[in-house]
All heavy atoms as TSV, in Angstrom:
chain	resi	resn	atom	element	x	y	z
A	1	MET	N	N	28.734	13.945	-53.368
A	1	MET	CA	C	29.793	13.468	-54.227
A	1	MET	C	C	31.130	13.923	-53.651
A	1	MET	O	O	31.336	15.100	-53.393
A	1	MET	CB	C	29.580	14.019	-55.627
A	1	MET	CG	C	30.673	13.664	-56.588
A	1	MET	SD	S	30.243	14.224	-58.248
A	1	MET	CE	C	30.302	12.675	-59.054
A	2	PRO	N	N	32.082	12.994	-53.419
A	2	PRO	CA	C	33.364	13.372	-52.827
A	2	PRO	C	C	34.199	14.209	-53.783
A	2	PRO	O	O	34.146	14.056	-54.989
A	2	PRO	CB	C	34.054	12.048	-52.541
A	2	PRO	CG	C	33.196	10.971	-53.058
A	2	PRO	CD	C	31.948	11.568	-53.601
A	3	SER	N	N	34.968	15.099	-53.195
A	3	SER	CA	C	35.875	15.929	-53.980
A	3	SER	C	C	37.025	15.071	-54.500
A	3	SER	O	O	37.504	14.180	-53.823
A	3	SER	CB	C	36.428	17.046	-53.097
A	3	SER	OG	O	37.464	17.712	-53.763
A	4	SER	N	N	37.491	15.355	-55.697
A	4	SER	CA	C	38.589	14.577	-56.264
A	4	SER	C	C	39.922	14.879	-55.583
A	4	SER	O	O	40.880	14.146	-55.751
A	4	SER	CB	C	38.695	14.848	-57.762
A	4	SER	OG	O	38.947	16.224	-57.970
A	5	ASN	N	N	39.992	15.961	-54.803
A	5	ASN	CA	C	41.228	16.321	-54.116
A	5	ASN	C	C	41.379	15.651	-52.760
A	5	ASN	O	O	42.443	15.681	-52.180
A	5	ASN	CB	C	41.310	17.835	-53.923
A	5	ASN	CG	C	41.446	18.562	-55.227
A	5	ASN	OD1	O	41.918	17.997	-56.207
A	5	ASN	ND2	N	41.017	19.807	-55.261
A	6	ARG	N	N	40.324	15.078	-52.246
A	6	ARG	CA	C	40.365	14.449	-50.930
A	6	ARG	C	C	40.580	12.956	-51.066
A	6	ARG	O	O	40.009	12.316	-51.926
A	6	ARG	CB	C	39.068	14.688	-50.182
A	6	ARG	CG	C	38.878	16.142	-49.814
A	6	ARG	CD	C	37.623	16.351	-49.068
A	6	ARG	NE	N	37.729	15.707	-47.776
A	6	ARG	CZ	C	36.735	15.619	-46.919
A	6	ARG	NH1	N	35.571	16.130	-47.211
A	6	ARG	NH2	N	36.891	15.025	-45.763
A	7	PRO	N	N	41.406	12.373	-50.190
A	7	PRO	CA	C	41.559	10.926	-50.239
A	7	PRO	C	C	40.259	10.254	-49.830
A	7	PRO	O	O	39.436	10.840	-49.127
A	7	PRO	CB	C	42.668	10.637	-49.233
A	7	PRO	CG	C	42.807	11.859	-48.409
A	7	PRO	CD	C	42.202	13.002	-49.178
A	8	SER	N	N	40.068	9.036	-50.274
A	8	SER	CA	C	38.855	8.315	-49.900
A	8	SER	C	C	38.862	8.058	-48.400
A	8	SER	O	O	39.908	8.080	-47.752
A	8	SER	CB	C	38.773	6.997	-50.661
A	8	SER	OG	O	39.809	6.132	-50.222
A	9	ASP	N	N	37.699	7.813	-47.845
A	9	ASP	CA	C	37.599	7.573	-46.408
A	9	ASP	C	C	38.448	6.386	-45.974
A	9	ASP	O	O	38.982	6.372	-44.879
A	9	ASP	CB	C	36.143	7.350	-46.007
A	9	ASP	CG	C	35.341	8.641	-46.073
A	9	ASP	OD1	O	35.951	9.723	-46.009
A	9	ASP	OD2	O	34.111	8.564	-46.207
A	10	SER	N	N	38.596	5.388	-46.836
A	10	SER	CA	C	39.382	4.218	-46.474
A	10	SER	C	C	40.874	4.540	-46.391
A	10	SER	O	O	41.621	3.856	-45.712
A	10	SER	CB	C	39.147	3.084	-47.474
A	10	SER	OG	O	39.571	3.491	-48.759
A	11	ALA	N	N	41.318	5.600	-47.068
A	11	ALA	CA	C	42.724	5.976	-47.042
A	11	ALA	C	C	43.048	6.870	-45.844
A	11	ALA	O	O	44.212	7.072	-45.530
A	11	ALA	CB	C	43.099	6.699	-48.320
A	12	ARG	N	N	42.048	7.394	-45.186
A	12	ARG	CA	C	42.254	8.297	-44.055
A	12	ARG	C	C	42.146	7.531	-42.757
A	12	ARG	O	O	41.299	6.670	-42.597
A	12	ARG	CB	C	41.220	9.404	-44.086
A	12	ARG	CG	C	41.345	10.250	-45.343
A	12	ARG	CD	C	40.294	11.268	-45.401
A	12	ARG	NE	N	40.643	12.305	-44.422
A	12	ARG	CZ	C	40.006	13.444	-44.331
A	12	ARG	NH1	N	38.990	13.696	-45.097
A	12	ARG	NH2	N	40.358	14.334	-43.448
A	13	THR	N	N	43.009	7.873	-41.818
A	13	THR	CA	C	42.986	7.235	-40.510
A	13	THR	C	C	42.988	8.310	-39.444
A	13	THR	O	O	43.835	9.193	-39.453
A	13	THR	CB	C	44.233	6.342	-40.314
A	13	THR	OG1	O	44.276	5.389	-41.359
A	13	THR	CG2	C	44.191	5.643	-38.984
A	14	ARG	N	N	42.041	8.216	-38.539
A	14	ARG	CA	C	41.990	9.162	-37.426
A	14	ARG	C	C	42.789	8.555	-36.278
A	14	ARG	O	O	42.503	7.467	-35.818
A	14	ARG	CB	C	40.557	9.413	-36.997
A	14	ARG	CG	C	40.452	10.444	-35.890
A	14	ARG	CD	C	39.027	10.763	-35.549
A	14	ARG	NE	N	38.329	11.313	-36.688
A	14	ARG	CZ	C	38.116	12.620	-36.882
A	14	ARG	NH1	N	38.560	13.479	-35.999
A	14	ARG	NH2	N	37.474	13.048	-37.937
A	15	LEU	N	N	43.788	9.299	-35.839
A	15	LEU	CA	C	44.613	8.841	-34.732
A	15	LEU	C	C	43.996	9.281	-33.414
A	15	LEU	O	O	43.323	10.308	-33.346
A	15	LEU	CB	C	46.022	9.418	-34.847
A	15	LEU	CG	C	46.816	9.055	-36.099
A	15	LEU	CD1	C	48.173	9.761	-36.072
A	15	LEU	CD2	C	46.997	7.559	-36.220
A	16	SER	N	N	44.273	8.502	-32.377
A	16	SER	CA	C	43.832	8.923	-31.048
A	16	SER	C	C	44.632	10.170	-30.666
A	16	SER	O	O	45.698	10.436	-31.238
A	16	SER	CB	C	44.096	7.810	-30.032
A	16	SER	OG	O	45.493	7.687	-29.791
A	17	PRO	N	N	44.145	10.947	-29.728
A	17	PRO	CA	C	44.892	12.149	-29.325
A	17	PRO	C	C	46.326	11.838	-28.902
A	17	PRO	O	O	47.250	12.574	-29.258
A	17	PRO	CB	C	44.076	12.705	-28.161
A	17	PRO	CG	C	42.681	12.226	-28.425
A	17	PRO	CD	C	42.848	10.862	-29.047
A	18	GLU	N	N	46.531	10.754	-28.203
A	18	GLU	CA	C	47.879	10.384	-27.766
A	18	GLU	C	C	48.758	10.037	-28.964
A	18	GLU	O	O	49.919	10.449	-29.035
A	18	GLU	CB	C	47.828	9.206	-26.794
A	18	GLU	CG	C	47.130	9.511	-25.486
A	18	GLU	CD	C	45.599	9.424	-25.574
A	18	GLU	OE1	O	45.066	8.851	-26.557
A	18	GLU	OE2	O	44.941	9.950	-24.668
A	19	GLU	N	N	48.204	9.286	-29.899
A	19	GLU	CA	C	48.966	8.922	-31.097
A	19	GLU	C	C	49.277	10.154	-31.943
A	19	GLU	O	O	50.381	10.281	-32.486
A	19	GLU	CB	C	48.195	7.908	-31.941
A	19	GLU	CG	C	48.089	6.541	-31.304
A	19	GLU	CD	C	47.150	5.628	-32.073
A	19	GLU	OE1	O	46.043	6.079	-32.450
A	19	GLU	OE2	O	47.537	4.465	-32.298
A	20	ARG	N	N	48.322	11.059	-32.063
A	20	ARG	CA	C	48.535	12.284	-32.844
A	20	ARG	C	C	49.629	13.127	-32.205
A	20	ARG	O	O	50.506	13.643	-32.889
A	20	ARG	CB	C	47.239	13.098	-32.953
A	20	ARG	CG	C	47.375	14.359	-33.757
A	20	ARG	CD	C	47.704	14.104	-35.216
A	20	ARG	NE	N	46.547	13.529	-35.872
A	20	ARG	CZ	C	46.584	12.900	-37.030
A	20	ARG	NH1	N	47.723	12.779	-37.686
A	20	ARG	NH2	N	45.498	12.389	-37.554
A	21	GLN	N	N	49.606	13.261	-30.895
A	21	GLN	CA	C	50.626	14.044	-30.211
A	21	GLN	C	C	52.003	13.414	-30.415
A	21	GLN	O	O	52.977	14.115	-30.711
A	21	GLN	CB	C	50.310	14.155	-28.726
A	21	GLN	CG	C	51.222	15.099	-27.990
A	21	GLN	CD	C	50.781	15.332	-26.568
A	21	GLN	OE1	O	50.139	14.479	-25.959
A	21	GLN	NE2	N	51.106	16.477	-26.028
A	22	ARG	N	N	52.089	12.091	-30.310
A	22	ARG	CA	C	53.363	11.407	-30.551
A	22	ARG	C	C	53.830	11.608	-31.995
A	22	ARG	O	O	55.020	11.806	-32.251
A	22	ARG	CB	C	53.248	9.911	-30.244
A	22	ARG	CG	C	53.330	9.596	-28.760
A	22	ARG	CD	C	53.517	8.123	-28.501
A	22	ARG	NE	N	52.412	7.304	-28.971
A	22	ARG	CZ	C	51.328	7.001	-28.281
A	22	ARG	NH1	N	51.189	7.454	-27.044
A	22	ARG	NH2	N	50.389	6.238	-28.784
A	23	GLN	N	N	52.895	11.560	-32.941
A	23	GLN	CA	C	53.244	11.775	-34.345
A	23	GLN	C	C	53.835	13.167	-34.547
A	23	GLN	O	O	54.859	13.331	-35.219
A	23	GLN	CB	C	52.013	11.604	-35.244
A	23	GLN	CG	C	52.314	11.896	-36.702
A	23	GLN	CD	C	51.116	12.334	-37.501
A	23	GLN	OE1	O	50.156	12.888	-36.963
A	23	GLN	NE2	N	51.157	12.072	-38.800
A	24	LEU	N	N	53.194	14.171	-33.975
A	24	LEU	CA	C	53.675	15.542	-34.121
A	24	LEU	C	C	55.058	15.718	-33.486
A	24	LEU	O	O	55.922	16.396	-34.047
A	24	LEU	CB	C	52.672	16.527	-33.523
A	24	LEU	CG	C	51.318	16.578	-34.225
A	24	LEU	CD1	C	50.337	17.434	-33.423
A	24	LEU	CD2	C	51.441	17.080	-35.654
A	25	LEU	N	N	55.280	15.085	-32.359
A	25	LEU	CA	C	56.588	15.150	-31.712
A	25	LEU	C	C	57.642	14.432	-32.547
A	25	LEU	O	O	58.782	14.906	-32.668
A	25	LEU	CB	C	56.517	14.558	-30.309
A	25	LEU	CG	C	55.748	15.390	-29.293
A	25	LEU	CD1	C	55.572	14.612	-27.997
A	25	LEU	CD2	C	56.437	16.719	-29.047
A	26	ARG	N	N	57.276	13.308	-33.129
A	26	ARG	CA	C	58.200	12.545	-33.976
A	26	ARG	C	C	58.590	13.372	-35.215
A	26	ARG	O	O	59.767	13.453	-35.577
A	26	ARG	CB	C	57.563	11.215	-34.372
A	26	ARG	CG	C	58.476	10.237	-35.032
A	26	ARG	CD	C	57.859	8.847	-35.197
A	26	ARG	NE	N	56.480	8.868	-35.698
A	26	ARG	CZ	C	55.399	8.578	-34.975
A	26	ARG	NH1	N	55.506	8.246	-33.704
A	26	ARG	NH2	N	54.202	8.611	-35.519
A	27	VAL	N	N	57.606	13.993	-35.840
A	27	VAL	CA	C	57.863	14.828	-37.018
A	27	VAL	C	C	58.763	15.995	-36.636
A	27	VAL	O	O	59.732	16.306	-37.346
A	27	VAL	CB	C	56.528	15.316	-37.629
A	27	VAL	CG1	C	56.751	16.458	-38.594
A	27	VAL	CG2	C	55.801	14.170	-38.304
A	28	THR	N	N	58.479	16.634	-35.521
A	28	THR	CA	C	59.302	17.751	-35.058
A	28	THR	C	C	60.727	17.299	-34.778
A	28	THR	O	O	61.693	17.966	-35.161
A	28	THR	CB	C	58.687	18.388	-33.800
A	28	THR	OG1	O	57.364	18.832	-34.117
A	28	THR	CG2	C	59.519	19.568	-33.307
A	29	SER	N	N	60.859	16.149	-34.148
A	29	SER	CA	C	62.177	15.588	-33.858
A	29	SER	C	C	62.955	15.326	-35.146
A	29	SER	O	O	64.157	15.611	-35.226
A	29	SER	CB	C	62.018	14.297	-33.067
A	29	SER	OG	O	63.270	13.706	-32.831
A	30	ASP	N	N	62.274	14.827	-36.160
A	30	ASP	CA	C	62.926	14.582	-37.453
A	30	ASP	C	C	63.396	15.886	-38.088
A	30	ASP	O	O	64.489	15.948	-38.655
A	30	ASP	CB	C	61.978	13.855	-38.410
A	30	ASP	CG	C	61.683	12.424	-37.993
A	30	ASP	OD1	O	62.414	11.878	-37.133
A	30	ASP	OD2	O	60.714	11.847	-38.536
A	31	ILE	N	N	62.583	16.932	-37.980
A	31	ILE	CA	C	62.962	18.238	-38.533
A	31	ILE	C	C	64.178	18.786	-37.793
A	31	ILE	O	O	65.119	19.282	-38.410
A	31	ILE	CB	C	61.782	19.232	-38.481
A	31	ILE	CG1	C	60.663	18.775	-39.420
A	31	ILE	CG2	C	62.240	20.645	-38.829
A	31	ILE	CD1	C	59.357	19.545	-39.267
A	32	ILE	N	N	64.170	18.670	-36.468
A	32	ILE	CA	C	65.308	19.147	-35.671
A	32	ILE	C	C	66.570	18.375	-36.044
A	32	ILE	O	O	67.637	18.972	-36.227
A	32	ILE	CB	C	65.008	19.028	-34.162
A	32	ILE	CG1	C	63.925	20.036	-33.762
A	32	ILE	CG2	C	66.278	19.244	-33.340
A	32	ILE	CD1	C	63.393	19.840	-32.351
A	33	ALA	N	N	66.457	17.062	-36.188
A	33	ALA	CA	C	67.623	16.240	-36.511
A	33	ALA	C	C	68.206	16.573	-37.881
A	33	ALA	O	O	69.426	16.577	-38.061
A	33	ALA	CB	C	67.244	14.761	-36.450
A	34	SER	N	N	67.346	16.879	-38.828
A	34	SER	CA	C	67.850	17.117	-40.184
A	34	SER	C	C	68.182	18.580	-40.466
A	34	SER	O	O	69.120	18.870	-41.204
A	34	SER	CB	C	66.845	16.612	-41.219
A	34	SER	OG	O	65.643	17.341	-41.156
A	35	ASP	N	N	67.413	19.511	-39.879
A	35	ASP	CA	C	67.569	20.924	-40.238
A	35	ASP	C	C	67.910	21.842	-39.075
A	35	ASP	O	O	68.147	23.026	-39.285
A	35	ASP	CB	C	66.283	21.438	-40.900
A	35	ASP	CG	C	65.933	20.659	-42.157
A	35	ASP	OD1	O	66.864	20.241	-42.867
A	35	ASP	OD2	O	64.739	20.486	-42.431
A	36	GLY	N	N	67.857	21.344	-37.853
A	36	GLY	CA	C	68.139	22.170	-36.686
A	36	GLY	C	C	66.885	22.794	-36.100
A	36	GLY	O	O	65.865	22.944	-36.776
A	37	VAL	N	N	66.970	23.149	-34.845
A	37	VAL	CA	C	65.815	23.667	-34.111
A	37	VAL	C	C	65.319	24.997	-34.683
A	37	VAL	O	O	64.123	25.286	-34.645
A	37	VAL	CB	C	66.120	23.757	-32.604
A	37	VAL	CG1	C	67.082	24.895	-32.300
A	37	VAL	CG2	C	64.862	23.900	-31.790
A	38	ASP	N	N	66.219	25.805	-35.214
A	38	ASP	CA	C	65.805	27.102	-35.765
A	38	ASP	C	C	64.920	26.958	-36.999
A	38	ASP	O	O	64.232	27.904	-37.379
A	38	ASP	CB	C	67.020	27.960	-36.111
A	38	ASP	CG	C	67.756	28.436	-34.866
A	38	ASP	OD1	O	67.115	28.517	-33.795
A	38	ASP	OD2	O	68.961	28.711	-34.967
A	39	ASN	N	N	64.932	25.800	-37.620
A	39	ASN	CA	C	64.136	25.578	-38.821
A	39	ASN	C	C	62.816	24.860	-38.550
A	39	ASN	O	O	62.150	24.438	-39.493
A	39	ASN	CB	C	64.949	24.819	-39.863
A	39	ASN	CG	C	66.020	25.695	-40.458
A	39	ASN	OD1	O	65.748	26.824	-40.851
A	39	ASN	ND2	N	67.239	25.204	-40.497
A	40	VAL	N	N	62.463	24.703	-37.299
A	40	VAL	CA	C	61.152	24.120	-36.979
A	40	VAL	C	C	60.108	25.208	-37.170
A	40	VAL	O	O	60.136	26.242	-36.503
A	40	VAL	CB	C	61.099	23.576	-35.534
A	40	VAL	CG1	C	59.695	23.126	-35.182
A	40	VAL	CG2	C	62.083	22.440	-35.360
A	41	ARG	N	N	59.236	24.992	-38.102
A	41	ARG	CA	C	58.130	25.907	-38.378
A	41	ARG	C	C	56.853	25.093	-38.342
A	41	ARG	O	O	56.823	23.939	-38.781
A	41	ARG	CB	C	58.260	26.545	-39.770
A	41	ARG	CG	C	59.535	27.295	-40.017
A	41	ARG	CD	C	59.489	28.666	-39.348
A	41	ARG	NE	N	60.643	29.473	-39.685
A	41	ARG	CZ	C	61.739	29.543	-38.935
A	41	ARG	NH1	N	61.835	28.846	-37.837
A	41	ARG	NH2	N	62.742	30.310	-39.292
A	42	ILE	N	N	55.797	25.700	-37.838
A	42	ILE	CA	C	54.512	25.001	-37.774
A	42	ILE	C	C	54.097	24.532	-39.160
A	42	ILE	O	O	53.621	23.419	-39.328
A	42	ILE	CB	C	53.431	25.899	-37.136
A	42	ILE	CG1	C	53.791	26.240	-35.684
A	42	ILE	CG2	C	52.065	25.229	-37.208
A	42	ILE	CD1	C	53.908	25.070	-34.739
A	43	THR	N	N	54.337	25.348	-40.164
A	43	THR	CA	C	53.956	24.956	-41.528
A	43	THR	C	C	54.717	23.712	-41.987
A	43	THR	O	O	54.168	22.887	-42.709
A	43	THR	CB	C	54.175	26.105	-42.531
A	43	THR	OG1	O	55.511	26.569	-42.435
A	43	THR	CG2	C	53.218	27.248	-42.263
A	44	TYR	N	N	55.974	23.565	-41.561
A	44	TYR	CA	C	56.744	22.374	-41.925
A	44	TYR	C	C	56.181	21.141	-41.212
A	44	TYR	O	O	56.095	20.063	-41.795
A	44	TYR	CB	C	58.217	22.532	-41.558
A	44	TYR	CG	C	58.931	23.669	-42.246
A	44	TYR	CD1	C	60.159	24.103	-41.781
A	44	TYR	CD2	C	58.399	24.328	-43.355
A	44	TYR	CE1	C	60.847	25.150	-42.400
A	44	TYR	CE2	C	59.067	25.362	-43.973
A	44	TYR	CZ	C	60.286	25.771	-43.494
A	44	TYR	OH	O	60.955	26.801	-44.097
A	45	VAL	N	N	55.836	21.317	-39.945
A	45	VAL	CA	C	55.261	20.204	-39.178
A	45	VAL	C	C	53.926	19.787	-39.788
A	45	VAL	O	O	53.650	18.598	-39.956
A	45	VAL	CB	C	55.100	20.584	-37.689
A	45	VAL	CG1	C	54.381	19.499	-36.910
A	45	VAL	CG2	C	56.465	20.880	-37.066
A	46	VAL	N	N	53.112	20.762	-40.133
A	46	VAL	CA	C	51.807	20.502	-40.756
A	46	VAL	C	C	51.980	19.676	-42.030
A	46	VAL	O	O	51.312	18.662	-42.231
A	46	VAL	CB	C	51.087	21.840	-41.059
A	46	VAL	CG1	C	49.955	21.665	-42.030
A	46	VAL	CG2	C	50.599	22.476	-39.768
A	47	ALA	N	N	52.891	20.103	-42.887
A	47	ALA	CA	C	53.096	19.413	-44.160
A	47	ALA	C	C	53.633	17.997	-43.950
A	47	ALA	O	O	53.156	17.049	-44.581
A	47	ALA	CB	C	54.058	20.213	-45.033
A	48	ALA	N	N	54.589	17.849	-43.057
A	48	ALA	CA	C	55.194	16.535	-42.831
A	48	ALA	C	C	54.219	15.558	-42.170
A	48	ALA	O	O	54.252	14.364	-42.447
A	48	ALA	CB	C	56.453	16.678	-41.981
A	49	ALA	N	N	53.350	16.072	-41.300
A	49	ALA	CA	C	52.408	15.203	-40.589
A	49	ALA	C	C	51.118	14.987	-41.381
A	49	ALA	O	O	50.344	14.076	-41.065
A	49	ALA	CB	C	52.080	15.798	-39.222
A	50	GLY	N	N	50.869	15.827	-42.370
A	50	GLY	CA	C	49.638	15.691	-43.147
A	50	GLY	C	C	48.397	16.091	-42.382
A	50	GLY	O	O	47.341	15.489	-42.515
A	51	VAL	N	N	48.551	17.134	-41.561
A	51	VAL	CA	C	47.431	17.636	-40.762
A	51	VAL	C	C	47.256	19.122	-41.041
A	51	VAL	O	O	47.998	19.701	-41.826
A	51	VAL	CB	C	47.666	17.397	-39.247
A	51	VAL	CG1	C	47.755	15.914	-38.933
A	51	VAL	CG2	C	48.913	18.114	-38.762
A	52	THR	N	N	46.301	19.741	-40.365
A	52	THR	CA	C	46.087	21.171	-40.508
A	52	THR	C	C	46.717	21.920	-39.336
A	52	THR	O	O	47.025	21.331	-38.290
A	52	THR	CB	C	44.584	21.505	-40.553
A	52	THR	OG1	O	43.994	21.079	-39.326
A	52	THR	CG2	C	43.901	20.813	-41.730
A	53	ARG	N	N	46.893	23.217	-39.507
A	53	ARG	CA	C	47.461	24.033	-38.429
A	53	ARG	C	C	46.654	23.933	-37.129
A	53	ARG	O	O	47.243	23.817	-36.054
A	53	ARG	CB	C	47.567	25.495	-38.868
A	53	ARG	CG	C	48.638	25.716	-39.920
A	53	ARG	CD	C	48.626	27.152	-40.434
A	53	ARG	NE	N	48.942	28.107	-39.402
A	53	ARG	CZ	C	50.138	28.650	-39.224
A	53	ARG	NH1	N	51.120	28.355	-40.035
A	53	ARG	NH2	N	50.337	29.510	-38.251
A	54	PRO	N	N	45.311	23.983	-37.189
A	54	PRO	CA	C	44.556	23.869	-35.941
A	54	PRO	C	C	44.836	22.569	-35.176
A	54	PRO	O	O	44.798	22.556	-33.949
A	54	PRO	CB	C	43.099	23.945	-36.389
A	54	PRO	CG	C	43.139	24.726	-37.661
A	54	PRO	CD	C	44.427	24.312	-38.331
A	55	VAL	N	N	45.124	21.499	-35.887
A	55	VAL	CA	C	45.438	20.233	-35.210
A	55	VAL	C	C	46.721	20.386	-34.408
A	55	VAL	O	O	46.796	19.971	-33.245
A	55	VAL	CB	C	45.559	19.065	-36.220
A	55	VAL	CG1	C	46.142	17.824	-35.557
A	55	VAL	CG2	C	44.208	18.755	-36.840
A	56	VAL	N	N	47.732	20.991	-34.984
A	56	VAL	CA	C	48.993	21.191	-34.263
A	56	VAL	C	C	48.769	22.092	-33.057
A	56	VAL	O	O	49.203	21.776	-31.941
A	56	VAL	CB	C	50.076	21.780	-35.191
A	56	VAL	CG1	C	51.346	22.105	-34.395
A	56	VAL	CG2	C	50.385	20.823	-36.336
A	57	TYR	N	N	48.051	23.198	-33.256
A	57	TYR	CA	C	47.819	24.134	-32.159
A	57	TYR	C	C	46.910	23.564	-31.073
A	57	TYR	O	O	46.954	24.018	-29.926
A	57	TYR	CB	C	47.271	25.461	-32.681
A	57	TYR	CG	C	48.335	26.296	-33.355
A	57	TYR	CD1	C	48.246	26.600	-34.705
A	57	TYR	CD2	C	49.426	26.759	-32.636
A	57	TYR	CE1	C	49.226	27.372	-35.324
A	57	TYR	CE2	C	50.413	27.521	-33.243
A	57	TYR	CZ	C	50.306	27.814	-34.581
A	57	TYR	OH	O	51.284	28.572	-35.184
A	58	LYS	N	N	46.122	22.576	-31.394
A	58	LYS	CA	C	45.295	21.916	-30.383
A	58	LYS	C	C	46.174	21.246	-29.331
A	58	LYS	O	O	45.870	21.262	-28.141
A	58	LYS	CB	C	44.397	20.873	-31.060
A	58	LYS	CG	C	43.598	20.039	-30.098
A	58	LYS	CD	C	42.762	19.027	-30.846
A	58	LYS	CE	C	42.032	18.123	-29.881
A	58	LYS	NZ	N	41.261	17.096	-30.590
A	59	PHE	N	N	47.276	20.669	-29.766
A	59	PHE	CA	C	48.170	19.956	-28.861
A	59	PHE	C	C	49.317	20.811	-28.348
A	59	PHE	O	O	49.821	20.589	-27.250
A	59	PHE	CB	C	48.747	18.724	-29.564
A	59	PHE	CG	C	47.705	17.697	-29.882
A	59	PHE	CD1	C	47.175	17.595	-31.158
A	59	PHE	CD2	C	47.217	16.848	-28.905
A	59	PHE	CE1	C	46.202	16.663	-31.459
A	59	PHE	CE2	C	46.243	15.915	-29.191
A	59	PHE	CZ	C	45.732	15.820	-30.464
A	60	PHE	N	N	49.743	21.770	-29.164
A	60	PHE	CA	C	50.896	22.606	-28.827
A	60	PHE	C	C	50.543	24.056	-29.145
A	60	PHE	O	O	50.661	24.485	-30.295
A	60	PHE	CB	C	52.126	22.157	-29.620
A	60	PHE	CG	C	52.483	20.718	-29.371
A	60	PHE	CD1	C	52.075	19.730	-30.260
A	60	PHE	CD2	C	53.187	20.346	-28.246
A	60	PHE	CE1	C	52.379	18.405	-30.029
A	60	PHE	CE2	C	53.497	19.017	-28.006
A	60	PHE	CZ	C	53.093	18.046	-28.901
A	61	PRO	N	N	50.089	24.817	-28.140
A	61	PRO	CA	C	49.609	26.179	-28.386
A	61	PRO	C	C	50.672	27.138	-28.933
A	61	PRO	O	O	50.334	28.141	-29.551
A	61	PRO	CB	C	49.126	26.656	-27.024
A	61	PRO	CG	C	49.191	25.507	-26.110
A	61	PRO	CD	C	49.945	24.418	-26.766
A	62	HIS	N	N	51.947	26.822	-28.704
A	62	HIS	CA	C	53.037	27.676	-29.172
A	62	HIS	C	C	54.138	26.809	-29.759
A	62	HIS	O	O	54.328	25.668	-29.362
A	62	HIS	CB	C	53.623	28.503	-28.015
A	62	HIS	CG	C	52.605	29.295	-27.274
A	62	HIS	ND1	N	52.083	30.469	-27.759
A	62	HIS	CD2	C	51.972	29.068	-26.101
A	62	HIS	CE1	C	51.186	30.936	-26.911
A	62	HIS	NE2	N	51.094	30.099	-25.890
A	63	ARG	N	N	54.882	27.373	-30.673
A	63	ARG	CA	C	56.002	26.658	-31.303
A	63	ARG	C	C	56.987	26.155	-30.243
A	63	ARG	O	O	57.486	25.027	-30.328
A	63	ARG	CB	C	56.702	27.600	-32.284
A	63	ARG	CG	C	57.946	27.026	-32.920
A	63	ARG	CD	C	58.586	28.084	-33.836
A	63	ARG	NE	N	59.873	27.653	-34.278
A	63	ARG	CZ	C	61.009	27.919	-33.641
A	63	ARG	NH1	N	61.004	28.638	-32.541
A	63	ARG	NH2	N	62.158	27.468	-34.113
A	64	ASN	N	N	57.237	26.960	-29.233
A	64	ASN	CA	C	58.182	26.567	-28.175
A	64	ASN	C	C	57.701	25.332	-27.418
A	64	ASN	O	O	58.519	24.526	-26.971
A	64	ASN	CB	C	58.444	27.723	-27.219
A	64	ASN	CG	C	59.223	28.833	-27.881
A	64	ASN	OD1	O	59.901	28.618	-28.874
A	64	ASN	ND2	N	59.123	30.034	-27.350
A	65	GLU	N	N	56.423	25.189	-27.237
A	65	GLU	CA	C	55.876	24.002	-26.576
A	65	GLU	C	C	56.138	22.756	-27.411
A	65	GLU	O	O	56.397	21.686	-26.873
A	65	GLU	CB	C	54.379	24.160	-26.324
A	65	GLU	CG	C	54.022	25.214	-25.310
A	65	GLU	CD	C	54.536	24.886	-23.921
A	65	GLU	OE1	O	54.460	23.722	-23.501
A	65	GLU	OE2	O	55.043	25.805	-23.264
A	66	LEU	N	N	56.053	22.897	-28.696
A	66	LEU	CA	C	56.315	21.783	-29.609
A	66	LEU	C	C	57.783	21.379	-29.555
A	66	LEU	O	O	58.125	20.201	-29.554
A	66	LEU	CB	C	55.922	22.190	-31.025
A	66	LEU	CG	C	56.042	21.152	-32.126
A	66	LEU	CD1	C	55.193	19.930	-31.825
A	66	LEU	CD2	C	55.638	21.749	-33.456
A	67	ILE	N	N	58.652	22.356	-29.449
A	67	ILE	CA	C	60.096	22.083	-29.430
A	67	ILE	C	C	60.541	21.491	-28.103
A	67	ILE	O	O	61.441	20.648	-28.073
A	67	ILE	CB	C	60.877	23.372	-29.760
A	67	ILE	CG1	C	60.604	23.753	-31.206
A	67	ILE	CG2	C	62.359	23.221	-29.506
A	67	ILE	CD1	C	61.120	25.107	-31.599
A	68	LYS	N	N	59.912	21.898	-26.998
A	68	LYS	CA	C	60.295	21.369	-25.680
A	68	LYS	C	C	60.227	19.864	-25.690
A	68	LYS	O	O	60.879	19.142	-25.098
A	68	LYS	CB	C	59.363	21.871	-24.593
A	68	LYS	CG	C	59.690	23.206	-24.064
A	68	LYS	CD	C	58.809	23.470	-22.882
A	68	LYS	CE	C	58.662	24.919	-22.568
A	68	LYS	NZ	N	57.762	25.143	-21.458
C-alpha cells in the first residue's frame, strides 16, 4: 500500500543523469541570481530541485563543485 506522503508513480519522473545534472545547475544558478553565491546551500538546492542530498552529492561531491 503506497504511503499517503509520496506522490503517485505517475507523478514522478526519473531524469537521465545528464538531465538531472543540468537541473541541479539550473537550480543553483537561480539561487545565485536571486540570493548570491554565499547563500547557495545544499539544503536549498535539494528543496528547490525536489531531490535528496545523496542525489546532489552524486553529481557534485562538494558545494564548490556545484558553484563552479
